[in-house]
C-alpha positions in Angstrom: 116.0 23.0 114.5 117.3 26.6 114.8 114.7 29.0 115.9 114.5 32.2 113.7 115.6 35.3 115.4 116.4 38.9 114.5 119.9 40.2 114.0 121.8 40.6 117.3 122.1 44.4 116.7 118.3 44.8 116.8 118.2 43.9 120.5 118.6 47.4 122.0 116.2 49.8 123.6 116.1 52.4 120.8 115.3 49.9 118.1 112.7 48.1 120.2 111.0 51.3 121.0 111.0 52.4 117.4 109.6 49.1 116.3 106.8 49.2 118.9 105.7 52.7 117.9 105.9 51.8 114.2 103.7 48.7 114.7 101.1 50.7 116.7 101.0 53.6 114.2 100.8 51.1 111.3 97.9 49.2 112.8 96.1 52.5 113.7 96.6 53.8 110.2 95.3 50.5 108.6 92.2 50.6 110.8 91.5 54.3 109.9 92.2 53.6 106.2 89.6 50.7 106.2 87.1 53.0 108.1 87.7 55.8 105.5 86.9 53.4 102.7 83.4 52.9 104.0 82.7 56.5 104.8 80.8 58.5 102.1 81.7 62.0 103.5 85.1 62.3 105.1 86.0 65.2 107.4 89.1 67.0 105.9 90.9 66.6 109.2 90.4 62.9 109.1 92.4 62.9 105.9 95.1 65.1 107.5 95.5 62.8 110.4 95.4 59.7 108.3 97.6 60.8 105.4 100.0 63.3 107.2 100.2 62.7 110.9 100.2 58.9 111.1 102.7 58.4 108.2 105.0 61.0 109.8 104.9 59.1 113.1 105.4 55.8 111.4 108.4 57.0 109.3 110.1 58.6 112.3 109.6 55.6 114.6 110.7 53.2 111.8 114.0 55.2 111.4 114.7 54.6 115.1 115.3 50.9 114.3 118.4 51.3 112.1 119.5 54.2 114.2 119.6 51.9 117.3 121.3 49.2 115.3 124.0 51.6 114.2 124.5 52.8 117.8 124.9 49.2 118.8 127.4 48.6 116.0 129.4 51.5 117.2 129.6 50.0 120.6 131.0 46.8 119.1 133.7 48.8 117.4 134.7 50.3 120.7 135.0 46.9 122.3 132.0 47.1 124.5 130.4 43.8 125.1 126.9 43.3 124.0 124.7 41.5 126.5 121.9 39.3 125.3 118.6 40.9 125.8 116.6 38.9 128.4 112.9 39.1 127.6 110.7 39.4 130.7 108.6 36.4 131.7 104.9 37.1 132.1 102.8 34.6 134.1 99.2 35.8 134.2 98.5 33.2 136.9 100.4 35.4 139.3 98.3 38.3 140.6 101.2 40.9 140.4 101.8 40.0 136.8 98.1 40.1 136.0 97.7 43.6 137.6 100.8 44.9 135.7 99.5 43.6 132.4 96.1 45.2 133.0 97.7 48.5 133.8 100.0 48.4 130.7 97.0 47.5 128.5 94.8 50.2 129.9 97.6 52.8 129.9 98.5 52.0 126.3 94.9 52.1 125.1 94.4 55.5 126.9 97.6 56.8 125.3 96.6 55.8 121.8 93.0 57.3 122.2 94.3 60.4 123.9 97.0 60.9 121.3 94.5 60.5 118.4 91.9 62.9 119.9 94.6 65.3 121.0 96.2 65.4 117.5 92.8 66.0 115.9 92.0 68.8 118.3 95.4 70.4 117.8 95.0 70.5 114.1 91.4 71.7 114.5 92.7 74.6 116.7 95.4 75.5 114.2 92.6 76.2 111.7 90.5 78.2 114.2 89.8 81.9 113.8 91.5 82.6 117.2 94.7 80.8 116.1 94.8 82.7 112.7 94.0 86.1 114.2 95.8 86.1 117.5 98.9 83.9 117.3 100.8 86.5 115.3 98.9 89.4 116.9 100.9 92.3 115.5 101.1 91.0 112.0 97.5 89.8 111.6 95.8 92.5 113.7 94.5 94.5 110.7 93.1 91.4 109.0 91.6 90.0 112.3 90.0 93.3 113.2 88.5 93.9 109.7 87.3 90.3 109.6 85.3 90.7 112.8 83.4 93.6 111.3 82.9 92.0 107.9 79.9 90.2 106.2 81.9 86.9 106.7 82.5 87.4 110.4 80.9 83.9 111.1 82.9 82.1 108.4 86.1 80.6 109.6 89.3 81.8 108.0 90.2 78.3 106.8 87.0 77.9 104.9 88.2 80.6 102.4 91.9 80.5 102.7 92.2 76.7 102.6 88.9 74.9 102.1 88.3 71.2 102.5 90.7 68.3 101.8 94.2 67.3 102.8 96.0 68.7 99.8 95.4 72.4 100.3 95.9 71.9 104.1 99.4 70.6 103.5 100.1 73.5 101.1 99.0 76.1 103.6 101.1 74.5 106.3 104.2 74.5 104.1 103.6 78.2 103.3 103.0 78.8 107.0 106.5 77.5 107.9 108.1 80.4 106.0 105.5 82.8 107.5 106.6 81.7 111.0 110.2 82.3 110.1 109.4 85.7 108.6 107.6 86.8 111.8 110.4 85.6 114.1 113.1 87.2 111.9 111.0 90.4 111.4 111.2 90.0 107.6 107.5 90.2 106.7 106.4 93.1 104.4 104.4 96.0 105.7 101.7 96.1 104.4 101.3 92.4 103.3 101.0 92.4 99.5 97.8 91.4 97.7 96.3 89.7 95.8 97.5 86.4 97.4 99.1 84.4 94.5 98.5 80.9 96.0 94.9 81.5 97.0 92.6 78.6 96.3 90.3 79.1 93.3 87.0 80.7 94.2 85.1 77.9 92.6 86.4 75.6 95.3 85.7 77.9 98.2 83.3 80.8 97.6 80.9 78.7 95.5 80.6 76.1 98.3 78.2 78.6 99.9 77.3 81.0 97.1 75.3 79.5 94.3 76.8 81.0 91.1 73.8 79.9 88.8 71.2 81.5 91.1 69.4 84.3 89.2 69.3 87.3 91.5 67.8 89.9 89.3 68.1 93.4 90.7 69.1 94.3 94.3 68.4 97.7 95.9 71.3 99.5 97.5 71.6 102.9 99.0 74.9 104.8 98.9 75.1 107.4 101.6 77.2 110.5 101.4 77.5 113.6 103.5 79.0 116.7 102.0 81.9 118.8 103.3 79.8 121.9 104.0 78.7 123.5 107.3 75.4 121.5 107.4 77.0 118.2 106.5 74.3 117.9 103.8 73.0 114.4 103.3 73.3 113.2 99.7 72.1 109.6 99.3 72.0 107.7 96.0 69.5 104.9 95.8 70.4 102.4 93.1 69.0 99.2 91.6 72.1 97.0 91.1 71.6 94.6 88.2 73.2 91.5 89.8 71.7 89.1 87.3 73.4 85.7 86.9 71.6 82.5 86.3 71.9 79.3 84.3 72.3 80.0 80.5 70.0 77.1 79.8 67.2 79.0 81.4 67.9 82.1 79.3 68.6 84.3 82.4 72.4 84.7 82.2 72.7 88.4 82.4 73.7 91.3 84.7 76.9 91.8 86.6 77.2 88.0 87.4 77.3 87.4 83.7 81.0 87.5 84.2 81.1 84.5 86.4 81.9 81.8 83.9 78.3 80.7 83.7 77.8 81.2 80.0 81.0 82.9 79.1 84.7 82.6 80.0 86.4 85.8 80.7 90.2 86.0 80.7 92.6 88.9 81.2 96.2 89.9 81.4 97.5 92.4 83.9 100.8 94.3 83.8 101.1 94.8 87.6 101.0 92.5 90.6 97.9 94.2 92.0 96.0 93.5 88.7 94.9 97.1 88.4 96.4 97.7 85.0 94.5 95.4 82.6 95.2 96.1 78.9 94.0 92.8 77.5 90.6 91.0 77.9 89.3 88.0 76.0 85.7 86.8 76.2 84.7 83.4 75.0 81.0 82.4 74.6 81.0 78.9 75.9 77.8 78.1 73.9 78.7 79.3 70.5 82.5 79.4 70.8 82.7 83.0 69.7 85.8 84.8 70.9 86.0 88.6 71.4 89.5 90.1 72.1 89.7 93.6 73.6 92.9 95.6 73.9 93.7 99.0 75.3 94.1 101.2 72.2 96.3 103.8 74.0 98.5 101.3 75.8 98.4 97.9 74.1 100.5 94.9 75.1 103.8 94.6 73.4 104.7 91.3 71.7 107.0 90.4 74.6 104.3 91.2 77.1 101.8 89.0 75.3 104.2 86.1 75.8 105.4 86.9 79.3 102.2 87.9 81.0 100.0 85.1 82.4 96.4 84.9 81.2 94.1 84.6 84.3 90.5 83.4 84.2 88.3 85.8 86.0 86.6 84.6 89.2 84.8 86.0 92.2 87.9 87.5 93.8 88.6 89.7 90.8 85.7 91.9 91.8 85.0 90.8 95.4 88.7 91.2 96.3 87.9 92.4 99.9 85.2 90.1 101.0 86.3 89.8 104.7 89.1 92.3 105.2 87.6 95.7 104.2 89.4 98.9 105.2 87.1 101.8 104.8 88.4 105.2 103.8 88.0 108.2 106.2 85.3 109.6 103.9 83.3 106.4 104.0 83.9 105.5 107.6 82.8 108.9 108.9 79.7 108.8 106.6 78.6 105.6 108.2 79.2 107.0 111.7 77.0 110.0 110.9 74.4 107.8 109.3 73.9 105.6 112.5 74.1 108.7 114.8 77.4 107.9 116.5 78.6 111.3 115.2 75.9 114.1 115.4 75.2 115.4 111.9 73.9 118.6 113.5 77.4 119.5 114.6 78.6 122.0 112.0 81.5 120.9 109.8 82.0 117.7 111.7 82.4 115.7 108.5 85.3 117.9 107.3 87.0 118.0 110.8 86.7 114.3 111.4 87.9 113.2 108.0 90.9 115.6 108.2 91.8 114.2 111.6 91.4 110.5 110.5 93.3 110.9 107.3 96.4 112.4 108.8 99.6 110.4 109.1 100.4 108.9 112.5 103.3 106.6 113.6 101.2 104.4 115.9 97.7 103.8 117.0 98.4 105.5 120.3 99.7 108.6 118.5 96.7 108.5 116.2 94.3 108.6 119.2 96.1 111.6 120.6 96.4 113.3 117.2 92.7 112.8 116.3 91.7 114.4 119.6 94.0 117.3 119.2 93.1 117.8 115.5 89.3 118.0 116.1 89.6 120.0 119.3 92.0 122.5 117.6 89.7 122.7 114.5 86.7 123.8 116.6 88.6 126.1 118.9 90.2 127.9 116.0 87.3 128.0 113.4 84.1 127.6 115.4 84.9 128.6 119.1 81.2 129.3 119.9 80.2 125.8 118.7 83.1 124.3 120.7 82.0 126.1 123.9 78.2 125.3 123.5 78.5 121.8 122.2 81.6 120.5 124.0 80.0 117.1 124.7 79.1 116.5 121.0 82.7 117.4 120.0 84.1 114.9 122.6 81.6 112.3 121.4 82.7 112.8 117.8 86.4 112.5 118.8 85.8 109.1 120.5 83.9 107.8 117.5 86.6 109.0 115.0 89.2 107.3 117.2 87.1 104.1 117.1 86.6 104.0 113.3 90.3 104.8 112.9 91.3 101.8 115.0 89.1 99.5 112.8 90.4 100.7 109.4 93.9 102.1 109.7 96.9 100.4 111.3 100.0 102.5 111.0 102.4 99.9 112.4 101.6 97.6 109.5 101.1 100.5 107.1 97.6 99.3 106.4 94.9 101.7 105.1 92.2 102.0 102.5 94.5 103.1 99.7 96.8 100.1 100.1 93.9 97.7 99.8 91.4 99.2 97.4 88.1 97.5 96.7 87.3 96.5 93.1 83.6 96.6 93.7 82.3 99.7 91.9 84.4 102.6 90.8 84.1 105.3 93.4 87.4 105.5 95.2 89.3 103.1 93.0 89.2 102.2 89.3 87.5 98.8 90.1 85.2 97.9 87.3 86.9 100.4 85.0 90.1 98.4 85.0 88.4 96.6 82.1 85.4 98.7 81.2 87.4 101.6 79.8 86.5 103.4 76.5 90.0 102.5 75.3 89.3 98.8 75.4 88.3 97.9 71.9 88.5 95.0 69.4 90.4 95.1 66.1 87.0 95.9 64.5 86.6 98.9 66.8 83.9 97.4 69.1 84.4 98.8 72.6 83.7 97.2 76.0 80.6 98.9 77.4 81.0 101.9 79.7 77.2 102.6 79.9 76.3 103.3 83.5 72.9 101.6 83.1 74.5 98.3 82.1 75.1 97.5 85.8 72.9 99.8 87.8 69.9 102.2 87.6 69.6 105.3 89.8 66.1 105.2 91.4 66.6 108.4 93.5 69.3 110.8 94.5 69.8 113.9 96.6 67.9 115.4 99.5 65.8 118.4 100.4 64.7 120.6 97.5 67.3 118.9 95.2 65.9 115.4 95.7 65.0 113.4 92.6 62.9 110.3 92.2 62.8 108.1 89.0 59.5 107.9 87.2 60.6 105.6 84.4 62.3 102.2 84.3 65.4 103.8 82.8 66.0 105.7 86.0 67.7 109.0 86.5 70.9 110.5 85.0 73.5 111.0 87.7 73.7 114.5 89.2 76.9 115.5 91.0 76.1 117.2 94.3 78.5 120.0 93.4 78.3 121.8 90.0 81.3 120.4 88.0 79.5 120.6 84.6 80.2 117.4 82.6 83.5 116.7 84.2 82.1 113.6 85.8 81.4 112.2 82.3 85.0 112.8 81.2 86.9 111.3 84.1 86.5 108.5 86.7 85.1 109.1 90.1 88.2 107.8 91.7 90.4 110.5 90.1 88.9 113.0 92.6 87.5 110.8 95.3 90.5 109.3 97.0 88.8 108.5 100.3 89.5 111.9 101.8 88.2 115.4 101.3 88.3 116.2 97.6 
């Protein structure tokens, strides 16, 4: 009887090595697959290792078998004799063979376990905040710095940008391959454009922590402003924000979170990549099926635009577009520094001097630090020399704080600043809510999208000193501009004057 054997070409070191690794990875994959079938909740990285790493190893090692056979075939063509492979003889009755076998088994086991754990840890590190923020330091410095000072500073980057599961992990790594090339070749844009087109839907990320059907009712928020006068007059506005929300089945679907696809579906079309020019909005009541279509009466979509422009369903990111990477304007950043006492409010005209220094154009962060110091120093030496001489320590303290807030919000090397990444929450320094809630957005029947201030918020108090006002009715107060501009604030948007610097 002829004993079965493999083709002669298969007996070469490369093919044998490939076959051995393929067998090991195949067995390991089968074991993990069986284990995964009995697990109710699977860690996303388990899926990555099982469905991405192991198959890649298996395919690569399996390819070594035909590669080795081809190399052996080439040797035959060159007239090189092929020696029969002599398999080693193992006799466990001999102590030396027994010791060698134990070493090989223990070493192989250690290698497999170490490789499995090491691969898991490597992938885990590639999703860490440190990896995302510091690997490409120059490129990601603005995002990493802003993230560390954001409300989501304890949420890992991957939780929002990737989420759970192997599918989105693979997509992110494929996109990351081009990003690595762009960084190495210095072909990345400055600033990085937003919004991110391939960002995972908010329902699969944000709503894993934030409960969309929770009824929040109203939430109190105080907006703090300091005026550009000599006394840096404090002008707070205390508002009741009508967050609302809730499950429509309970009858509490209302307020700002009414938009969040709980009882209605909101869709829109934008003319620009930044989604700031929105001339078309469609609202569908998911209970009754009623559809309301609003279009900009002054600048409606053309027939070609209606076909070409993609209809996007509104989600969290359309309003909360800067949840973790907020770049405050000089006006807002200096207001906060004065509020917490880092910049002394009693220092005359410090709001004006600090904002002017911070808003100037600089080529680098080092140049900005020098420029801010020179700007504020020169301002006081020229305009208020007595104050500069008597309060030199307060001026120096204000310089250091202005340099600090600049370094957290403006990054000249990447051309990152507040105007490049406007927030869509509110409508103070950008059109935000008013992208849709414009008086020009009407239906064919002439019904306009609401622009009533009290729809979203109620002013409970405003102003300070002898101009302070406190609401005495549920309707709240009518807004009072700190400077007398008549009714101009009713006829134009806040953002048309308030661009983040001194108006």
